[in-house]
N, C-alpha and C positions, 0 to 999 in steps of 0.2 A: 503495499500500501505506500503510496506518494504521503512524503511529509511536506506541508505547506508553512510558510511564515502568515500570519496574520497581523493585520495592525487596527485599533481603534481611532479613529478620526479624532473622536472629542478628546478622551485622555491621553492618547498614546502609549495604550498598553499594548506590547506584543505577545504573542504567543505561535508557538506550534501545533499544528494539530495532523492526526492522521485519517485521510479520505479516501476512499477508491476514488478510480476516476470518472466513475458513474454518480458520485456524490460528490465531486469537488465544489459545486458551487453553493452547497449547504455548508455556511460559514457559520458560526458562532454569532452571539451579539454580543455587545459590550456598552454600557450608557445609554441603553434604548435604543441603539444603533446596531446594523447588521456589521462587522468588522469586514476588512477587503484583504484580498491576499497580496503579499510585497513578495515582491522579485528579489531571491536569493541566490547567492552561489551554489553550486552542488558541492556534496561532499567527495572529495577525491580521495582515494586510497592510494598509497604510495606503494610501490612494489619494494617485497625485500630486501633487506639491505644484504650486500655479500658477507659472506661466511667461508669460512674454513672446515670442511668435512672433518669429523674427528676419525670416521672411518676410513677414507682414503687421502685424506690432505688435500684433495681438488678445491679449487675455489667454486661455489655455487651462486649466480649471480641472478637467477631469477627465481618465479614460482614454480614454473614449468622442469626447471632443471632441477628444483629444491623435490618435489613431486618424483621424478622421473628416478632422482637418486635414491631416495627411502625405498622406492619399490625394487630396485633393482638390486640393493644390499639387503633385502627382507627388515628395515628398519622401522619404526613405529615413532611417531612425533609424540613426545610426551602429552598429554591430555585428548589424544584422540585414538588412543588405545581402547580395544574391545574389553570392557570386563566382563567376567563370568560371575552372572549371579545367581547365590546357591539359593535352591529351592529349599523353601522349609520342609522338616520332616513333618510326615504325618503322625499325629499323636492323637489316639481315640480313646484315650483314658479321660478325660473332661467330658467327651462327649457321653461315655458311658456311665461317668458319675452322676452327669445331671440327669441322666436316663433314669437311674437307680431312684435318685432322691424324690421325681416326680412321679414313678409308679410305687412309691408306696404308701 
């Protein structure tokens, strides 16, 4: 969903709102008037900073090279590893205990 900057003409209050493209004209009110959209710069995310691989010593200079390097050497980025979630053990003793008290 796009993020829009809006501003009140009366008091000058600014805000950021999320709206789908279909709802982009559905703007909030402030001081009894509908706020208007303000043109703002888009957020630009820079590429990764070059770094030297601890596995091979080669320089990694882009995200694509980073991904390919991880895949080629069987490496996993910290925070992106798949965690094994242990399944809870089934314990029927509580269920039997409750049933025993109910049927007394």
